[in-house]
C-alpha positions in Angstrom: 20.7 -37.0 13.1 18.4 -39.8 14.2 18.9 -43.3 13.0 16.5 -46.3 13.1 17.5 -49.8 12.0 16.3 -53.1 13.4 19.4 -55.1 12.3 21.9 -54.5 15.1 25.0 -55.3 13.1 24.0 -52.9 10.3 22.9 -50.3 12.8 26.2 -50.3 14.7 28.4 -50.2 11.6 26.3 -47.3 10.1 26.4 -45.2 13.3 30.2 -45.7 13.4 30.6 -44.7 9.8 28.4 -41.6 10.3 30.2 -40.5 13.4 33.6 -41.0 11.6 32.3 -38.7 8.9 31.5 -36.0 11.4 27.8 -36.5 11.8 26.3 -36.2 15.3 24.0 -39.1 15.8 21.6 -37.9 18.5 19.2 -40.8 18.5 19.7 -44.5 17.7 16.6 -46.7 17.6 15.7 -50.2 16.7 12.3 -49.4 15.2 10.0 -46.5 14.1 8.0 -46.4 17.3 11.2 -46.2 19.4 12.5 -43.5 17.1 9.5 -41.3 17.6 9.5 -41.8 21.4 13.2 -41.0 21.7 12.9 -38.0 19.4 9.9 -36.7 21.4 12.0 -36.9 24.6 15.1 -35.4 23.1 15.8 -31.7 23.9 17.6 -31.4 20.6 15.6 -32.5 17.6 17.5 -34.0 14.6 17.6 -32.3 11.2 17.8 -35.6 9.4 16.1 -38.9 10.0 17.8 -42.0 8.5 15.8 -45.2 8.7 15.3 -48.6 7.4 12.2 -49.3 5.4 11.1 -52.5 7.1 11.2 -52.6 10.9 9.0 -54.2 13.6 6.3 -52.2 15.5 6.2 -49.3 13.0 7.7 -49.4 9.5 9.5 -46.5 7.9 6.5 -45.4 5.8 4.3 -45.1 8.9 7.2 -43.4 10.8 7.9 -41.0 8.0 4.4 -39.7 7.9 4.4 -39.2 11.7 7.8 -37.5 11.7 6.6 -35.0 9.0 3.4 -34.4 11.0 5.4 -33.7 14.2 8.5 -32.0 12.8 7.6 -30.6 9.3 11.1 -29.3 8.5 12.8 -32.8 9.0 14.6 -34.4 6.1 14.1 -38.1 5.8 16.3 -40.7 4.1 15.0 -44.3 3.8 17.5 -47.1 3.5 16.3 -50.5 2.3 17.5 -53.7 0.9 14.2 -53.7 -1.1 14.4 -52.3 -4.6 10.8 -53.0 -5.6 9.1 -50.0 -7.2 6.2 -50.3 -4.8 8.4 -49.4 -1.9 10.0 -46.5 -3.7 6.5 -45.1 -4.5 5.4 -45.6 -0.9 8.5 -43.7 0.3 7.7 -40.8 -2.1 4.1 -40.7 -0.9 5.3 -40.5 2.7 7.4 -37.5 1.7 10.9 -39.1 2.1 13.7 -36.8 0.9 15.7 -39.8 -0.5 15.4 -43.6 -0.8 18.7 -45.4 -0.9 19.5 -49.1 -1.4 21.5 -49.9 1.7 23.9 -52.3 0.0 24.5 -50.9 -3.5 24.3 -47.3 -2.3 26.2 -47.8 0.9 29.1 -45.7 -0.3 26.6 -42.9 -1.3 25.0 -42.6 2.2 27.5 -40.0 3.5 27.6 -37.8 0.4 23.8 -38.0 0.1 23.4 -36.9 3.8 26.0 -34.1 3.5 24.2 -32.8 0.4 20.8 -33.1 2.1 22.1 -31.2 5.2 23.7 -28.4 3.2 21.1 -27.9 0.5 17.9 -29.6 1.7 17.9 -31.9 -1.3 19.9 -34.8 -2.6 20.6 -36.0 -6.1 21.0 -39.6 -5.0 18.2 -42.1 -4.6 14.7 -40.9 -5.3 
């Protein structure tokens, strides 16, 4: 798994939670551009990309489009504190596998990712 989040506190706590749940977090980045660079350099490519929607340098919508272009089989989950329908539509256009509200859906992140990893789809979020 790869994870990009610009808020350090949220990034660290989410990585800790994911690793406690048995996920192998291969790449941790602070923005979309760094995520792409680290993934390109990594020998092992992640199956799932978990990212924040709004980040500096390259937001998640831009990064999602680039990830799908480079690694078409990747599954992408966008986390956001935004709940505006505009952002959800943009995530869908960018071919995200799921869009989760990072606060209200926090407890659903792990089940959503497990389901996505096992089946390729998730019933949570979009």
